[in-house]
N, C-alpha and C positions, 0 to 999 in steps of 0.2 A: 429369414436368415440373411445376414449381411455377408456377401461372399468374399469381399476383399478388405474388410477393415482389420483383419488379422495383421496385415502388413503395417498399417499405421500404428497399431498398438505395439507391435514389436519394435518399430523404430523409436517410439517414445520410451518404452521400457529400456531399450539399449543405451539411452543416455545416462542411466543410473538414478533417475528420479525416484522419489518415494516420499512418504510423509509418515512420521512416527514409525509404527510397526508395520506399515503397509509398503511393500516393495512394488515399484512401478506405478502405473496409472492408478490413481486412487479416487478419481472423480468419475462422473459419467461423461464420456467423451461424445461430443456432438458428431453426428454422422458426417457432416461436412463443415467446412469453414463458414463463418457468418459474414455476409457481404454488406458493406456500407459503401456509399458513394464516395468518389474520389474527393469531393468537396469536404467530406468529414476529415480526411487526412490533412488537407490544407488547414482546416479549422483547428485541428489538434496542435499543429505546429505553431499557429498564431496564439492559441490559448497557452501553450507551454511558455512562449516568450513573455506573455502577460503575467503568468504566475511567477516566473523568475523575477519580473519587475516588482511584484508585490513582496517577495522575499527580500529582494535587495533593499526595498524601502524600509521594511520593518527592522531588518538587521542593522541598517544604517542609523535609524532614528532612536532605537532603544538606548537609554542611558545618556541622551543628549538633552540640553536645555529645551530644545524644541519639542522633543518627545515628552518630557515632563510637563511642560506648559500646555501641550495639546491634549493631555489626558491619555496619551498612548502608554506611558510607563505604568500608570496605575491600572489601566485595563489589563495589561499582560501580567502584572504582579498579583492580580486579584485572586486570593485564596490559594496561591501557590504554596504548598506546605513548606514549613521552615527547613525540613531536612533536604529539600532539593537545592543543590548548589546553583547559585546564580551565575554560572559560567557563561561568558560570551566570547568565544574564541574568535580569531580572525577568520578570513576566508569568506566564501559565499556558498550558497546552496548550489550544488552542481547537479543534483538529481532529485527527482520527486516522482511519486506515482499518484496522480489524482484518480479518484473514483468518480466516474461520471454517470449521472442519470441519462438514459438514452431517450430523448423526446422525439417521436416521429409524428409528423403532421402530414396528412394527405389532403389533396385538393377536392376530394369527392369521389364517389363510386365510379362515375363515368368520365372522370378527367384522365387525359393521357399524360398529364404532368407527373413526373416521379415524386414520391414522397420526400419531404424535406426532413433532414436530421439535425437536431439541435443537441448540443452537449452541455450539461450543467454539472459542474464539479461540486459535489457535496463533501468531499474529503480531499485533503492535501497530505497524503501519507508520506511522511519524511523518512520512515524506517521500514520500507515495504518488504514483503516476501515475494515469492512467485517468479523470481528471475529464472530459475531452473525449469519449472514446468511450462512457463510461457515460451521459453526456447524449445522445449521438448515438443510442444504442440506444433510450432512452426516446422520443426524437423519432421515430425510424424506425418503431417498433412502435405509435405512436399512444397512448402511455401518459402519465400525468401526469409532467411534468418536475420532479420534486420536488428533484432535486439543484441545478439552477441556481436554482430558486425559493427554496430554503432559503438559498443563498449570497446572493441578492439581499436577502432579509430581514436576514440577518446583517450585510451590508455597510452597510445603512442610509445610502446615499449616499457611502460611502467607496470608494476605488478598490482593486481586488484586483490585486496585483503578484506574478506568478510570477517568482521570482529563482532561476535554475537553474545547475547545473554543466554545462559543455560535455561532461563525461563521460556525461551522460544526455540529450544534445541530440536523440536519436532521437525523443523525445516532444514535440518542438517543435510539431508541427501539432495534436496533440490539445489542447495548452494554448491555442494561438491560437484553435482552434475553440470552446473553452469561453469565452474572452473574447468571441467574437462572440455566443454564446448569452446572456451577461450583457447585452451591448449591446442585444439584441433585447427585453430586459425593462427597459431604461432604466438599467442599471448600467454600470460601466466596469471593464475589466480590461486589463492589458498584460503583456508577457513581456520579461524581461531576463535574458540569460545572462552568464556570466563571460568570454565572448569575443564580440566584435562579430559581428552576423549575417553581414556580408560575409565575415569571416574564416572563420566556420563553413561558409558556403556554398562558398567557394573550396576548403576542405579536402575537402568532400564531392565536389565536381566533380573534384578531382584524385585521388580514390580513397583519400584518407588517413583517411577517417572513414566510419562507417556501412557498413562492408564485411562482409557475411556471411562466416562465421557470427557473428552478434551475437545478443543476447538476443531470443528469440522468432522469429528468422529464420535458418534453416539455409542457404538458397541464395537467390539473387536470382530473383524471378519475371520473366517476359518484359516485364512492364509497369514495371519498375524505372525510377524517374525521379530523377536526381540534381541536377536544376535547382531548388534550394531557393528561390531568389528568384522564379523564374518561377512556381512552384507557389503561393507566397504571393500573388503578384499575381493569378494566375488565380482564386483563391478570394476575392479581395478582403479579405485579412487584414492588409494593410500597416499599417492604423491601430492594430493591436493589438501592434505591435512598438515597444518603447521607443525613442524617437528619440535620436540622439547617444549610441549605446550603446558607444562606445569606452571610456568610463569610467563607473563607477557614480556616480549622483548623490550629492551630500553629504546631501541631505534629500529625503524622499518624503512629507512632510506627515503627514496622518493615515491614510495608506494601510494596508490590510491586506496584510501581506507573507507569502508562502508560500515557505519555504526548501526548494527542490527539490534536495536533495543533502545528504549527510552531512558531518560535520566533516572527514573525510579526503578530501573532494572539493574543498574550498575552501582557498584560501590564508589564513593567519592575519589579514591585513589585511581580507580580504573578510568573514570571520567577525566581526571587530570592527565592520565597517560595519553589520551587522545590529543590533548593540547601539547604535550611533550613531543609526540611524533610530528605534529604539525609544525612546531617550532624548528624541528630538525629537517624539514623538507618534504614531509608527507602532505598529500592533498586529501582533505576530508570531503567525501561526496555530500554528507549531511553534517555540517560542523557541530561541534559541541557547544551549542547555544541553547539554553534551556527553553527559550521562547518558541523554538521550532517544534517542540513536542506538543504544542497547545493548539487546539482548534479555535481558540480565541483570535488567532491571526486572521481568520476569515471575518470576524466581527470588527477587526481593526479597520477594515475597508470602509466603515461608516464614518471614520474620523477625518476631519478636514486636514489635519496635519499629515496624515498618511496619504490622502488623495493628492495633496499638493506635492508631496515628495515623489509619488509615482508620476504625476502629470509633468513635473519638471524634467524628468528623465525620459519619459516615454508617454506622450499624450494619448497615443492610440491604445496603450495598454489599459487605461481606465475604462474605455468603452468596452473592450473585450471582457474585462473583469466584471463589470456591471451586468454584462449579458450572461456570463458563464458561472458566476458564483451567486447562489441564492442568498436572500437576506438572512443574515446570521446575527444573533444578539447574545451577549453575555447575560445569562440569567441572573437578574438582580431584582430586588423588591419593586423598583420603579417601573419595570417593564412587565411585571406579572399580569396586570389587568389586560394588556394587549394580547398576551399569549393565551389567557383564559377565554376571553370574549370570542376569539376566532380560533377555537381549539382545533378544529378539523384541518386547519392549514399550517399547523406547527408540529414539529417533532423536537424532542430534547435528547441530549446525549452528553456523556461526560466529555469534558474538554481535554482531560489529561491529568496526570499526577495522582491517580486514584490508588496506586500501590497494588492493584490486583489485575492489571491488564484488561480492564473492562472498557477502556476508551477506544478499542479498535474491534473490528470484526462484527460491528453491529450489536455487541453484547449489551450495551447500556441503553440502546435506542428505545424510546417510548414515543408512540404516535398518539396525538390527541384524539384522532378519529376513533381510536379503539376504546375510549373511555367516556363515561358520563362527565358532565360539567363538574359535579361534586368530586368525583374520583380524580379527575384531571387536576383540579385545584389542590387536592391532597398530595398528589404526586409532585406537583411543582413546589409546594411548600416543603415537602421532604427533601427535594433536590436543593432548595435554598439552604437547608441546614447542613448539607454535606461539607466536609472540610477541604474540598477541592472544587475547581470551577466546572460549571455546566453551561452548555450553550443551547439556545433554541434556534431552530432553522426552519425556514419556510419549506413546506412540502413541495416537492417537484415529482409528480407521478412519472415513473419510468415506464418505458414501453413494455407491454406484455406481448409475448410471442409464443407461437406453437413451435417447438424446436424438436427435431428428431435427434435421438442419441442411440448409442449402442450399449446394451447392458453387459453384465459380466459373462453371459452365455452367448455373446456375439449376435444377439438378436436386436433388431431395430425396434425402438419404442418411441413414443412421442410424449413430451411433457407439454400439456396444453396450457396456454396462457401463463407461462412462467414469467416472473418478474426479472428484469434485466439490470445488469450493472456492467459498464465498460471500464476496463482498467488499462491504462497506458503509461509506460515509463517515459519520463521526460529527462533528457540529458543535455547539458550544455556542451557544445562542440565548437570550439573556436568562436565563442560568443553567440552562436546560433542555437536555438532550441530544436532538438531532434526528438520527435515522437516515435517510439518504437515498441515492439512487443505487445501490441494491442490484443486484448482478448476479452471475450464476453463471458460473464458468469450469469447463469439463469437458475433461479430457485423457484420451486413450486409452492404455492399457497402462503407466501409470506412476502412482506416488503423488506424484511431484514435479510438482504442478500449477502452471502459470503461464501468463500470456498468451503466445500463440504463434500463428503462422500455421496450425498444425494443431490448435489448440484451439477448441472450440465456446464461444461466448459467448452468454448469454441474459440479457435484463433480467428482473427479478423483479416479479411481481404478487402481491399478498396478498389472498386471498379464500378463503372457506369453501365 
């Protein structure tokens, strides 16, 4: 029996977090925070700066003669469906949440030297979730709440506005909870979806939405609660819902807007509304640029024109990117032989624009080592026929750890040799990259690690 974890769970639940019909903590909470060396914190800040340099390079190059001549435009345009608006708003990427493979190398059994930690970013998530529960974990475990504090500094008096797709509305409560965390520090945040809250709530109550199996939830637990409005009121979250949400406002002033959804999640007029707000003074954390939604950006690092652009602005960034981003290729007939011949060292996944939200959460991931040569070749050929882009990426085995967690009965359990994924929010603050809200996701028996009711979550502490 874990004698004192009740307090941590109560602290987390008190933030108002939840996911779909689950109120409060919906993952398996780690018994304690996961420790990484302080060097990893310094590495994260350096990697954040390099990733922002990559985004600056690609958003600057696209649509220019240099981008066209260097093969960049054709790379990013490859198989982008015709219905995706080719919008390229102004502004720059202000926030991103990379997903890192955690590579831990030891010097040997008898060595006194501490293990070295290397971080390899396999995803550059431009529309991430988890703000709310990453904060809730920091709050629950009594850690510095650097995620919300970093956002408060960045906002500098401006409002944060989560503008989301109803396709991802399961994350409503964790975003409302983050808005409350902002309010507790004197900042302001609100949530606005592309369907009115009452419409969303009615469809949930009628069983038309949030019905397992959904992302992260295979079956409904006994505590499932489909009273969306009742839960909002019970947690005192009403003031963080945008009022009069039947229509999006014409103007949001100087708000900081977070686009929670990809281009294929929003109607064209809604995507244009993001541009309208920006023209009127709003800042978009993740601008309305269609190329940002594509994993092909990581493959662009192979192009000389992109490398030259990054190197001219930040020579050190190239070294960091080469170290922290695995080899990524756009799946095309000319590189098929390479990926087949060395199948155990490659994975493939949708790059974006698939229209079914399969490009995130590990849903489309296929590992060559799980297939025979013949089957792998068939999978690749089928992927080539898809009407959207697919990328191949070098496998980077993430650390496996034994991690203690607390089950629903407040009993300590251990997940043996769980596969890890480190997630960290990157935010630009006065030109500097701030890494905050780091947390570890651990899944058992699979390399497809994602947030789920049967995954362990742990906040990160950095110390030697």
